N, C-alpha and C positions, 0 to 999 in steps of 0.2 A: 319144597326141596328144589335146589337149583339145578341139579342134574338128575335125570331119571335114573331109577335103580338100574345098576349094571353098566351105566355109562361112566367113563372116566374122563376127567378133564385133560386137556393137552398139556397145560403148564400153568403156573401162576405168574408168568412174566408180565401179563397185562397189568398187574398191580404196579410193577416197576415202570411200565410204559406210561400208565396213567399219572404216576408220581412225577415222571420226567416232564410231562406236559404241564402239570401243576407248577413245578419248579420254574419252568419257562415263564409262565403267567405271573408268578410271584416275583421273579427277577425283573420282569418288565415293569410291574407295579412299583417295585423298589428302585427303579431306574438303574439296575445293574447291567441292563442290555437294552438295545433299541428294538422297535417292533419287528424289524426284518429278522434279526437274530432269534428272537422269541418264536416267530413263525417258523423258522427253519427247524428249531428244536421240536416244536409240536408236530410238524409234518414228518420229521424223521421218526419220532415215536410212533406215528401212525403207519409209516411204511414198514417198520420192524414188526409191528403188530399184525399187519396184513400178511406177512410172511409166515407168522407162527399160527395164526388162527384162521378158521374157515368162515366164521360168521360173527355178527355182533353178539349172538347168544354164547358162542364159545368164548369170545373175549370177555364178556360179562361174567361168565362162570369162573374163569381164571382170576379176574379182578376181585370178585367177591371172596373167593377162597384165599387169595393172597392177602387181602385186607384183613380177614379173620386171623390168619396166621401172624400177621404183623402186630395186631392190636389186642387180640383176645387171649393171649397166653394159652392157646390150644384148648380153651374151654368152649368156644363157639356158643356163647350166650347171646346177649343183646346185640353184639356186633353182627352176628349171623342173621338174627331175625330182622334187623333193620335193613341190611343189604339184601335179604331175601325179598322183602316188600318192594324195594326199588327195582330189583331184577324182574320181579313179576310184572310190575307196571311197564317197564321198558320192553318186555317181550309180548305184552298183550294189548296195550293201549294203541288204538289205530293211529293216533297222532304221534306216537313215539318215533324219534329219529331212527331207532333200531329197525322200525318197520317201514319207514319212509325214505331213508337214505341207504343206498346200496353199500354193502360191505366193501366192495372193491370197484 
């Protein structure tokens, strides 16, 4: 389970913020923008996320739920189990950036 029983997520905006960072990366790869513009877009997505979420774990929970809502037609099957495994790794692996890089 991504969130403990009784705990509610703040929002699913982190899915949108993550997609914005992906779009910047893809735009750079396709030469639609230069590295500086792509970096500004990624930094902006991070700044907005930092205002909405309190931690990497909160961000990840919103991202996971947003991803499921986007792709899984509200059935929460394989999309959920896949993202749950990733979330568990990111919140428990001592080498995870979620545990080694400060949220803010």
